[in-house]
KEFI-34462 format. One record per residue (C-alpha): x, y, z. Coordinates in nm, 4 decimals. Layout:
BEGIN
<r><x>X</x><y>Y</y><z>Z</z></r>
...
END
This chain:
BEGIN
<r><x>-1.6482</x><y>2.7410</y><z>1.2005</z></r>
<r><x>-1.3270</x><y>2.5421</y><z>1.1447</z></r>
<r><x>-1.3263</x><y>2.1916</y><z>1.2980</z></r>
<r><x>-1.0500</x><y>2.1165</y><z>1.5449</z></r>
<r><x>-0.7651</x><y>1.8945</y><z>1.3997</z></r>
<r><x>-0.7895</x><y>1.5362</y><z>1.4779</z></r>
<r><x>-0.5396</x><y>1.3840</y><z>1.7222</z></r>
<r><x>-0.3091</x><y>1.1459</y><z>1.5371</z></r>
<r><x>-0.0829</x><y>0.8761</y><z>1.6703</z></r>
<r><x>0.1853</x><y>0.6993</y><z>1.4658</z></r>
<r><x>0.2937</x><y>0.3451</y><z>1.5583</z></r>
<r><x>0.6276</x><y>0.2609</y><z>1.3957</z></r>
<r><x>0.8930</x><y>0.5257</y><z>1.3276</z></r>
<r><x>1.0776</x><y>0.3504</y><z>1.0411</z></r>
<r><x>1.1686</x><y>0.4753</y><z>0.6944</z></r>
<r><x>0.8108</x><y>0.5506</y><z>0.5933</z></r>
<r><x>0.7062</x><y>0.7445</y><z>0.9038</z></r>
<r><x>0.8842</x><y>1.0583</y><z>0.7974</z></r>
<r><x>0.6322</x><y>1.1042</y><z>0.5117</z></r>
<r><x>0.3421</x><y>1.0775</y><z>0.7578</z></r>
<r><x>0.5044</x><y>1.3137</y><z>1.0021</z></r>
<r><x>0.5640</x><y>1.5743</y><z>0.7307</z></r>
<r><x>0.2083</x><y>1.5351</y><z>0.5956</z></r>
<r><x>0.0515</x><y>1.5641</y><z>0.9372</z></r>
<r><x>0.2555</x><y>1.8813</y><z>1.0038</z></r>
<r><x>0.1406</x><y>2.0421</y><z>0.6762</z></r>
<r><x>-0.2255</x><y>1.9480</y><z>0.6912</z></r>
<r><x>-0.4734</x><y>2.1396</y><z>0.9099</z></r>
<r><x>-0.6920</x><y>1.8240</y><z>0.9494</z></r>
<r><x>-0.4400</x><y>1.6560</y><z>1.1769</z></r>
<r><x>-0.2347</x><y>1.7172</y><z>1.4892</z></r>
<r><x>0.0316</x><y>1.4750</y><z>1.5881</z></r>
<r><x>-0.0118</x><y>1.3907</y><z>1.9486</z></r>
<r><x>0.1661</x><y>1.0509</y><z>2.0099</z></r>
<r><x>0.4234</x><y>0.8246</y><z>1.8630</z></r>
<r><x>0.5288</x><y>0.4670</y><z>1.9427</z></r>
<r><x>0.8375</x><y>0.2699</y><z>1.8647</z></r>
<r><x>1.0455</x><y>-0.0077</y><z>2.0391</z></r>
<r><x>1.3672</x><y>0.1990</y><z>1.9852</z></r>
<r><x>1.4642</x><y>0.4835</y><z>2.2103</z></r>
<r><x>1.6759</x><y>0.6393</y><z>1.9306</z></r>
<r><x>1.3574</x><y>0.6567</y><z>1.7121</z></r>
<r><x>1.1560</x><y>0.8221</y><z>1.9971</z></r>
<r><x>1.4251</x><y>1.0668</y><z>2.1061</z></r>
<r><x>1.3502</x><y>1.3415</y><z>1.8501</z></r>
<r><x>0.9927</x><y>1.3486</y><z>1.9640</z></r>
<r><x>1.0383</x><y>1.3540</y><z>2.3387</z></r>
<r><x>0.9172</x><y>1.6823</y><z>2.4960</z></r>
<r><x>0.6956</x><y>1.7480</y><z>2.1837</z></r>
<r><x>0.4395</x><y>1.4708</y><z>2.1819</z></r>
<r><x>0.3596</x><y>1.1667</y><z>2.3964</z></r>
<r><x>0.6196</x><y>0.8856</y><z>2.3430</z></r>
<r><x>0.5424</x><y>0.5150</y><z>2.3938</z></r>
<r><x>0.7223</x><y>0.1869</y><z>2.3486</z></r>
<r><x>0.4002</x><y>-0.0196</y><z>2.3528</z></r>
<r><x>0.1078</x><y>0.0543</y><z>2.1202</z></r>
<r><x>-0.1417</x><y>-0.0823</y><z>2.3760</z></r>
<r><x>-0.0155</x><y>0.1714</y><z>2.6245</z></r>
<r><x>-0.0584</x><y>0.4477</y><z>2.3631</z></r>
<r><x>-0.4143</x><y>0.3356</y><z>2.2894</z></r>
<r><x>-0.4984</x><y>0.3089</y><z>2.6616</z></r>
<r><x>-0.3931</x><y>0.6728</y><z>2.7168</z></r>
<r><x>-0.7137</x><y>0.7593</y><z>2.5294</z></r>
<r><x>-0.5785</x><y>1.0735</y><z>2.3586</z></r>
<r><x>-0.6139</x><y>0.9626</y><z>1.9968</z></r>
<r><x>-0.8754</x><y>1.0194</y><z>1.7304</z></r>
<r><x>-0.6892</x><y>0.8024</y><z>1.4760</z></r>
<r><x>-0.3782</x><y>0.5808</y><z>1.4370</z></r>
<r><x>-0.1310</x><y>0.5312</y><z>1.1566</z></r>
<r><x>0.0201</x><y>0.1797</y><z>1.1684</z></r>
<r><x>0.3666</x><y>0.1776</y><z>1.0062</z></r>
<r><x>0.5234</x><y>-0.1129</y><z>1.2024</z></r>
<r><x>0.6868</x><y>-0.4014</y><z>1.0167</z></r>
<r><x>0.4339</x><y>-0.5999</y><z>0.8078</z></r>
<r><x>0.4107</x><y>-0.9061</y><z>1.0380</z></r>
<r><x>0.2831</x><y>-0.6829</y><z>1.3196</z></r>
<r><x>0.0061</x><y>-0.5039</y><z>1.1199</z></r>
<r><x>-0.2730</x><y>-0.7454</y><z>1.2181</z></r>
<r><x>-0.2082</x><y>-0.7317</y><z>1.5912</z></r>
<r><x>-0.1768</x><y>-0.3566</y><z>1.6125</z></r>
<r><x>-0.4717</x><y>-0.2899</y><z>1.3883</z></r>
<r><x>-0.6941</x><y>-0.5336</y><z>1.5847</z></r>
<r><x>-0.5991</x><y>-0.3638</y><z>1.9134</z></r>
<r><x>-0.6832</x><y>-0.0154</y><z>1.7723</z></r>
<r><x>-1.0143</x><y>-0.1320</y><z>1.6273</z></r>
<r><x>-1.1188</x><y>-0.2877</y><z>1.9614</z></r>
<r><x>-1.0291</x><y>0.0472</y><z>2.1252</z></r>
<r><x>-1.2582</x><y>0.2285</y><z>1.8769</z></r>
<r><x>-0.9699</x><y>0.4101</y><z>1.7047</z></r>
<r><x>-0.9841</x><y>0.4491</y><z>1.3243</z></r>
<r><x>-0.6788</x><y>0.2982</y><z>1.1563</z></r>
<r><x>-0.4681</x><y>0.3873</y><z>0.8516</z></r>
<r><x>-0.2296</x><y>0.0947</y><z>0.7991</z></r>
<r><x>0.0684</x><y>0.0711</y><z>0.5573</z></r>
<r><x>0.0253</x><y>-0.1897</y><z>0.2944</z></r>
<r><x>-0.0176</x><y>-0.4858</y><z>0.3234</z></r>
<r><x>-0.3228</x><y>-0.4948</y><z>0.5488</z></r>
<r><x>-0.1851</x><y>-0.8207</y><z>0.7017</z></r>
<r><x>0.0277</x><y>-1.1143</y><z>0.5978</z></r>
<r><x>-0.2562</x><y>-1.3626</y><z>0.5567</z></r>
<r><x>-0.6014</x><y>-1.3140</y><z>0.4021</z></r>
<r><x>-0.7587</x><y>-1.4859</y><z>0.6991</z></r>
<r><x>-0.6144</x><y>-1.2192</y><z>0.9274</z></r>
<r><x>-0.7347</x><y>-0.9559</y><z>0.6842</z></r>
<r><x>-1.0849</x><y>-1.0971</y><z>0.6949</z></r>
<r><x>-1.0748</x><y>-1.1056</y><z>1.0790</z></r>
<r><x>-0.9747</x><y>-0.7384</y><z>1.0784</z></r>
<r><x>-1.2613</x><y>-0.6585</y><z>0.8399</z></r>
<r><x>-1.5004</x><y>-0.8264</y><z>1.0772</z></r>
<r><x>-1.3651</x><y>-0.6269</y><z>1.3679</z></r>
<r><x>-1.4104</x><y>-0.3069</y><z>1.1643</z></r>
<r><x>-1.7752</x><y>-0.3976</y><z>1.1024</z></r>
<r><x>-1.8338</x><y>-0.5061</y><z>1.4607</z></r>
<r><x>-1.7044</x><y>-0.1797</y><z>1.6118</z></r>
<r><x>-1.8101</x><y>0.0509</y><z>1.3299</z></r>
<r><x>-1.4468</x><y>0.1779</y><z>1.2983</z></r>
<r><x>-1.2740</x><y>0.2477</y><z>0.9589</z></r>
<r><x>-0.9707</x><y>0.0412</y><z>0.8624</z></r>
<r><x>-0.7977</x><y>0.2125</y><z>0.5743</z></r>
<r><x>-0.4992</x><y>0.0786</y><z>0.3818</z></r>
<r><x>-0.2427</x><y>0.3431</y><z>0.2638</z></r>
<r><x>-0.2013</x><y>0.2846</y><z>-0.1032</z></r>
<r><x>0.0024</x><y>0.5916</y><z>-0.1712</z></r>
<r><x>0.0306</x><y>0.5512</y><z>-0.5412</z></r>
<r><x>-0.3398</x><y>0.6182</y><z>-0.6032</z></r>
<r><x>-0.2732</x><y>0.9744</y><z>-0.4759</z></r>
<r><x>0.0110</x><y>1.0337</y><z>-0.7256</z></r>
<r><x>-0.0601</x><y>1.3433</y><z>-0.9261</z></r>
<r><x>0.0353</x><y>1.1740</y><z>-1.2576</z></r>
<r><x>-0.1936</x><y>0.8827</y><z>-1.1825</z></r>
<r><x>-0.4796</x><y>1.1152</y><z>-1.0949</z></r>
<r><x>-0.4265</x><y>1.3082</y><z>-1.4213</z></r>
<r><x>-0.4484</x><y>0.9847</y><z>-1.6156</z></r>
<r><x>-0.7568</x><y>0.8806</y><z>-1.4249</z></r>
<r><x>-0.9275</x><y>1.2019</y><z>-1.5392</z></r>
<r><x>-0.8528</x><y>1.1146</y><z>-1.8960</z></r>
<r><x>-1.0301</x><y>0.7780</y><z>-1.8808</z></r>
<r><x>-1.3620</x><y>0.7494</y><z>-2.0625</z></r>
<r><x>-1.6720</x><y>0.7629</y><z>-1.8393</z></r>
<r><x>-1.8573</x><y>0.4391</y><z>-1.7735</z></r>
<r><x>-2.1270</x><y>0.5172</y><z>-2.0308</z></r>
<r><x>-1.8778</x><y>0.6046</y><z>-2.3151</z></r>
<r><x>-1.8684</x><y>0.3879</y><z>-2.6222</z></r>
<r><x>-1.4886</x><y>0.3390</y><z>-2.5654</z></r>
<r><x>-1.3813</x><y>0.1503</y><z>-2.2637</z></r>
<r><x>-1.0633</x><y>0.0496</y><z>-2.0853</z></r>
<r><x>-0.9281</x><y>-0.2772</y><z>-2.2303</z></r>
<r><x>-0.6172</x><y>-0.3252</y><z>-2.0122</z></r>
<r><x>-0.3841</x><y>-0.1766</y><z>-1.7579</z></r>
<r><x>-0.0117</x><y>-0.2416</y><z>-1.7123</z></r>
<r><x>0.1668</x><y>-0.1342</y><z>-1.3942</z></r>
<r><x>0.5415</x><y>-0.1582</y><z>-1.3533</z></r>
<r><x>0.7077</x><y>-0.1388</y><z>-1.0130</z></r>
<r><x>1.0798</x><y>-0.1835</y><z>-1.0637</z></r>
<r><x>1.3487</x><y>-0.0974</y><z>-0.8159</z></r>
<r><x>1.6457</x><y>-0.2315</y><z>-0.6240</z></r>
<r><x>1.4895</x><y>-0.2869</y><z>-0.2844</z></r>
<r><x>1.8134</x><y>-0.2477</y><z>-0.0875</z></r>
<r><x>1.8289</x><y>0.1178</y><z>-0.1993</z></r>
<r><x>1.4820</x><y>0.1885</y><z>-0.0583</z></r>
<r><x>1.4670</x><y>0.0354</y><z>0.2868</z></r>
<r><x>1.7312</x><y>0.2334</y><z>0.4842</z></r>
<r><x>1.7752</x><y>0.0772</y><z>0.8281</z></r>
<r><x>1.4499</x><y>-0.1253</y><z>0.7901</z></r>
<r><x>1.6189</x><y>-0.4535</y><z>0.7074</z></r>
<r><x>1.3011</x><y>-0.6454</y><z>0.8012</z></r>
<r><x>1.1880</x><y>-0.5980</y><z>0.4411</z></r>
<r><x>1.4447</x><y>-0.8588</y><z>0.3471</z></r>
<r><x>1.3106</x><y>-1.1126</y><z>0.5973</z></r>
<r><x>1.0166</x><y>-1.3000</y><z>0.4318</z></r>
<r><x>0.8764</x><y>-1.4016</y><z>0.7762</z></r>
<r><x>0.8407</x><y>-1.0322</y><z>0.8704</z></r>
<r><x>0.7672</x><y>-0.8895</y><z>0.5232</z></r>
<r><x>0.5332</x><y>-1.1600</y><z>0.4157</z></r>
<r><x>0.7417</x><y>-1.2580</y><z>0.1160</z></r>
<r><x>0.9358</x><y>-1.0507</y><z>-0.1352</z></r>
<r><x>0.8340</x><y>-0.8179</y><z>-0.4146</z></r>
<r><x>0.4894</x><y>-0.9737</y><z>-0.4557</z></r>
<r><x>0.4053</x><y>-0.9279</y><z>-0.0839</z></r>
<r><x>0.5411</x><y>-0.5766</y><z>-0.0511</z></r>
<r><x>0.5235</x><y>-0.3963</y><z>-0.3807</z></r>
<r><x>0.2422</x><y>-0.6132</y><z>-0.5164</z></r>
<r><x>-0.0356</x><y>-0.4502</y><z>-0.3111</z></r>
<r><x>0.0412</x><y>-0.0993</y><z>-0.4403</z></r>
<r><x>0.0512</x><y>-0.2256</y><z>-0.8006</z></r>
<r><x>-0.2682</x><y>-0.4399</y><z>-0.7594</z></r>
<r><x>-0.4454</x><y>-0.1371</y><z>-0.6142</z></r>
<r><x>-0.3599</x><y>0.0767</y><z>-0.9102</z></r>
<r><x>-0.5070</x><y>-0.1881</y><z>-1.1466</z></r>
<r><x>-0.8177</x><y>-0.1892</y><z>-0.9343</z></r>
<r><x>-0.8374</x><y>0.1907</y><z>-0.9434</z></r>
<r><x>-0.7907</x><y>0.2243</y><z>-1.3138</z></r>
<r><x>-1.0369</x><y>-0.0581</y><z>-1.3971</z></r>
<r><x>-1.3086</x><y>0.1128</y><z>-1.2080</z></r>
<r><x>-1.2611</x><y>-0.0599</y><z>-0.8613</z></r>
<r><x>-1.3878</x><y>-0.3846</y><z>-1.0195</z></r>
<r><x>-1.2514</x><y>-0.7154</y><z>-0.8688</z></r>
<r><x>-0.9806</x><y>-0.8995</y><z>-1.0580</z></r>
<r><x>-0.8415</x><y>-1.2503</y><z>-1.0316</z></r>
<r><x>-0.4978</x><y>-1.3951</y><z>-1.1011</z></r>
<r><x>-0.5002</x><y>-1.5827</y><z>-1.4311</z></r>
<r><x>-0.1248</x><y>-1.6363</y><z>-1.4583</z></r>
<r><x>0.1853</x><y>-1.5603</y><z>-1.2520</z></r>
<r><x>0.5601</x><y>-1.6041</y><z>-1.3070</z></r>
<r><x>0.7663</x><y>-1.5593</y><z>-0.9974</z></r>
<r><x>1.1442</x><y>-1.5628</y><z>-0.9928</z></r>
<r><x>1.3229</x><y>-1.6268</y><z>-0.6630</z></r>
<r><x>1.6821</x><y>-1.5693</y><z>-0.5516</z></r>
<r><x>1.9092</x><y>-1.8318</y><z>-0.4027</z></r>
<r><x>1.7616</x><y>-1.7654</y><z>-0.0563</z></r>
<r><x>1.4119</x><y>-1.8325</y><z>-0.1911</z></r>
<r><x>1.2866</x><y>-1.4678</y><z>-0.1812</z></r>
<r><x>1.0720</x><y>-1.3560</y><z>-0.4725</z></r>
<r><x>1.2710</x><y>-1.0807</y><z>-0.6438</z></r>
<r><x>1.0825</x><y>-1.0554</y><z>-0.9749</z></r>
<r><x>0.7238</x><y>-1.1396</y><z>-1.0837</z></r>
<r><x>0.4911</x><y>-1.0899</y><z>-1.3766</z></r>
<r><x>0.1242</x><y>-1.1309</y><z>-1.2923</z></r>
<r><x>-0.1739</x><y>-1.1339</y><z>-1.5292</z></r>
<r><x>-0.5120</x><y>-1.0335</y><z>-1.3959</z></r>
<r><x>-0.8621</x><y>-1.0398</y><z>-1.5427</z></r>
<r><x>-1.1988</x><y>-0.9218</y><z>-1.4290</z></r>
<r><x>-1.5168</x><y>-0.7514</y><z>-1.5432</z></r>
<r><x>-1.3366</x><y>-0.4141</y><z>-1.5756</z></r>
<r><x>-1.0676</x><y>-0.5462</y><z>-1.8088</z></r>
<r><x>-0.7255</x><y>-0.7078</y><z>-1.8014</z></r>
<r><x>-0.4327</x><y>-0.6199</y><z>-1.5879</z></r>
<r><x>-0.0612</x><y>-0.6930</y><z>-1.5990</z></r>
<r><x>0.1727</x><y>-0.6209</y><z>-1.3075</z></r>
<r><x>0.5499</x><y>-0.6310</y><z>-1.3473</z></r>
<r><x>0.7514</x><y>-0.6320</y><z>-1.0243</z></r>
<r><x>1.1242</x><y>-0.6262</y><z>-0.9694</z></r>
<r><x>1.3357</x><y>-0.5932</y><z>-0.6521</z></r>
<r><x>1.6679</x><y>-0.6250</y><z>-0.8422</z></r>
<r><x>1.6237</x><y>-0.3522</y><z>-1.1031</z></r>
<r><x>1.9188</x><y>-0.1161</y><z>-1.1512</z></r>
<r><x>1.7380</x><y>0.2103</y><z>-1.1023</z></r>
<r><x>1.3737</x><y>0.2852</y><z>-1.0549</z></r>
<r><x>1.0675</x><y>0.2696</y><z>-1.2810</z></r>
<r><x>0.7138</x><y>0.3260</y><z>-1.1524</z></r>
<r><x>0.4632</x><y>0.3759</y><z>-1.4330</z></r>
<r><x>0.1177</x><y>0.2900</y><z>-1.5683</z></r>
<r><x>-0.0008</x><y>0.2205</y><z>-1.9227</z></r>
<r><x>-0.3760</x><y>0.2085</y><z>-2.0012</z></r>
<r><x>-0.4979</x><y>0.0733</y><z>-2.3318</z></r>
<r><x>-0.8511</x><y>0.1553</y><z>-2.4504</z></r>
<r><x>-1.0375</x><y>-0.0733</y><z>-2.6789</z></r>
<r><x>-1.0141</x><y>0.1747</y><z>-2.9680</z></r>
<r><x>-0.6300</x><y>0.1390</y><z>-2.9628</z></r>
<r><x>-0.5604</x><y>0.4599</y><z>-2.7587</z></r>
<r><x>-0.2797</x><y>0.4357</y><z>-2.5065</z></r>
<r><x>-0.2543</x><y>0.6539</y><z>-2.2051</z></r>
<r><x>0.0653</x><y>0.6665</y><z>-1.9964</z></r>
<r><x>0.1630</x><y>0.7961</y><z>-1.6508</z></r>
<r><x>0.5153</x><y>0.8062</y><z>-1.5141</z></r>
<r><x>0.4637</x><y>0.8257</y><z>-1.1366</z></r>
<r><x>0.8116</x><y>0.9719</y><z>-1.0902</z></r>
<r><x>0.7804</x><y>1.2325</y><z>-1.3578</z></r>
<r><x>0.8665</x><y>1.5818</y><z>-1.2429</z></r>
<r><x>1.0158</x><y>1.4569</y><z>-0.9087</z></r>
<r><x>1.3591</x><y>1.3310</y><z>-0.9861</z></r>
<r><x>1.4764</x><y>1.3272</y><z>-0.6156</z></r>
<r><x>1.4936</x><y>1.0002</y><z>-0.4351</z></r>
<r><x>1.1422</x><y>0.9188</y><z>-0.3009</z></r>
<r><x>1.0469</x><y>1.2787</y><z>-0.3892</z></r>
<r><x>0.6976</x><y>1.1768</y><z>-0.5118</z></r>
<r><x>0.6093</x><y>1.0297</y><z>-0.1762</z></r>
<r><x>0.5714</x><y>1.3666</y><z>-0.0047</z></r>
<r><x>0.2549</x><y>1.4648</y><z>-0.1948</z></r>
<r><x>0.1252</x><y>1.1072</y><z>-0.2104</z></r>
<r><x>0.1305</x><y>1.0793</y><z>0.1725</z></r>
<r><x>-0.0504</x><y>1.4090</y><z>0.2031</z></r>
<r><x>-0.3140</x><y>1.2461</y><z>-0.0227</z></r>
<r><x>-0.3314</x><y>0.9503</y><z>0.2126</z></r>
<r><x>-0.3942</x><y>1.1608</y><z>0.5219</z></r>
<r><x>-0.6504</x><y>1.3786</y><z>0.3393</z></r>
<r><x>-0.8376</x><y>1.0704</y><z>0.2357</z></r>
<r><x>-0.8064</x><y>0.9239</y><z>0.5845</z></r>
<r><x>-0.9547</x><y>1.2428</y><z>0.7312</z></r>
<r><x>-1.2382</x><y>1.2181</y><z>0.4792</z></r>
<r><x>-1.3515</x><y>0.8963</y><z>0.6336</z></r>
<r><x>-1.5041</x><y>1.0899</y><z>0.9233</z></r>
<r><x>-1.8776</x><y>1.0371</y><z>0.9117</z></r>
<r><x>-1.8598</x><y>0.7658</y><z>0.6421</z></r>
<r><x>-2.2056</x><y>0.6045</y><z>0.6082</z></r>
<r><x>-2.0503</x><y>0.2580</y><z>0.6291</z></r>
<r><x>-1.7032</x><y>0.2749</y><z>0.7852</z></r>
<r><x>-1.6427</x><y>-0.1024</y><z>0.7341</z></r>
<r><x>-1.6198</x><y>-0.0420</y><z>0.3561</z></r>
<r><x>-1.2821</x><y>0.1365</y><z>0.4066</z></r>
<r><x>-1.1174</x><y>-0.2023</y><z>0.4325</z></r>
<r><x>-1.2254</x><y>-0.3298</y><z>0.0911</z></r>
<r><x>-0.9196</x><y>-0.2150</y><z>-0.1078</z></r>
<r><x>-0.6665</x><y>-0.3514</y><z>0.1462</z></r>
<r><x>-0.8446</x><y>-0.6871</y><z>0.1545</z></r>
<r><x>-0.8700</x><y>-0.7059</y><z>-0.2232</z></r>
<r><x>-0.4957</x><y>-0.6443</y><z>-0.2611</z></r>
<r><x>-0.4147</x><y>-0.8994</y><z>0.0118</z></r>
<r><x>-0.6193</x><y>-1.1662</y><z>-0.1585</z></r>
<r><x>-0.4389</x><y>-1.1060</y><z>-0.4860</z></r>
<r><x>-0.0969</x><y>-1.1470</y><z>-0.3193</z></r>
<r><x>-0.2087</x><y>-1.4773</y><z>-0.1728</z></r>
<r><x>-0.3451</x><y>-1.5893</y><z>-0.5083</z></r>
<r><x>-0.0078</x><y>-1.5158</y><z>-0.6825</z></r>
<r><x>0.1751</x><y>-1.7325</y><z>-0.4282</z></r>
<r><x>-0.0883</x><y>-2.0023</y><z>-0.4513</z></r>
<r><x>-0.0642</x><y>-2.0047</y><z>-0.8337</z></r>
<r><x>0.3092</x><y>-2.0294</y><z>-0.8080</z></r>
<r><x>0.2914</x><y>-2.3374</y><z>-0.5880</z></r>
<r><x>0.0120</x><y>-2.5094</y><z>-0.7773</z></r>
<r><x>0.1357</x><y>-2.8686</y><z>-0.8412</z></r>
<r><x>-0.0186</x><y>-2.8514</y><z>-1.1916</z></r>
<r><x>0.2056</x><y>-2.5525</y><z>-1.2885</z></r>
<r><x>0.5758</x><y>-2.5276</y><z>-1.3576</z></r>
<r><x>0.8039</x><y>-2.4870</y><z>-1.0567</z></r>
<r><x>0.9342</x><y>-2.1363</y><z>-0.9775</z></r>
<r><x>1.2108</x><y>-2.0323</y><z>-1.2020</z></r>
<r><x>1.5764</x><y>-1.9745</y><z>-1.1014</z></r>
<r><x>1.7134</x><y>-1.6191</y><z>-1.0778</z></r>
<r><x>1.7583</x><y>-1.4355</y><z>-1.4095</z></r>
<r><x>1.8856</x><y>-1.0929</y><z>-1.5189</z></r>
<r><x>1.6759</x><y>-0.7953</y><z>-1.3932</z></r>
<r><x>1.3746</x><y>-0.6898</y><z>-1.5974</z></r>
<r><x>1.4526</x><y>-0.3974</y><z>-1.8252</z></r>
<r><x>1.2249</x><y>-0.1067</y><z>-1.8844</z></r>
<r><x>1.0714</x><y>-0.1489</y><z>-2.2255</z></r>
<r><x>0.9852</x><y>0.1447</y><z>-2.4529</z></r>
<r><x>0.6307</x><y>0.2650</y><z>-2.4256</z></r>
END
């Protein structure tokens, strides 16, 4: 007997919501039943089709949800997630989990207290090219092991945000490229190093005249191997790729945009992967473990900013020309 689809709500109808909406429509596991946004123009296309709300608490109080996607601006993640967890509603939240690790830890505690999953949507780990690379990695008991992972996340941010100008407000975004693109890149390092923890061992952050971090190079290390993350919000074009080096000298490469040349074209299948994984959390033996990845990425973002401001380290560098894609 086929299980009934789970009733899904979406809080926040900005630029990313269209990928969730399309994925929910295509997947049998989900049925969109409610949306929430402060703007009437965002709600208008959904009126008469699903329940529409301007307050997420009102949506939760209606009691017609089995799960909630949180795609509001970053600074509001912690509040909306906390309210959903207290209401017993499983949450899929856009990265970052929160702006501050302390808020992330409080959310993790709420997840444990209420036994409700809190899942961060790292869409790049569902990219088909990344998954193909993952299948090529040696198993844990093989004589050859992963030595290092490099992730590049290069783009011009203004081309990707549409009307969501809050990305350019550090108080709402949580920072710049490190706060927003960093979590996706750090999560890929974690995935490809076998989900082992990593720590920041070096970080170079370049800020623009307004003080927003537009470029960063971060070196990571942990029991699974080394990681290098290159971020750029001023890159002329778009590069999203991964290079894995094994300790026998083998290099494995994945271009996350390969085969999908259209603007943001890769996101359609990646967000289907998110909602499939979110549906798979039903009946998880320990729902509170779903928060681990989001919390790990948030801690690394904070560590980069802390390393940058360490009085024993050089001051942040002035703006420089955009990073260029190097040959692989």
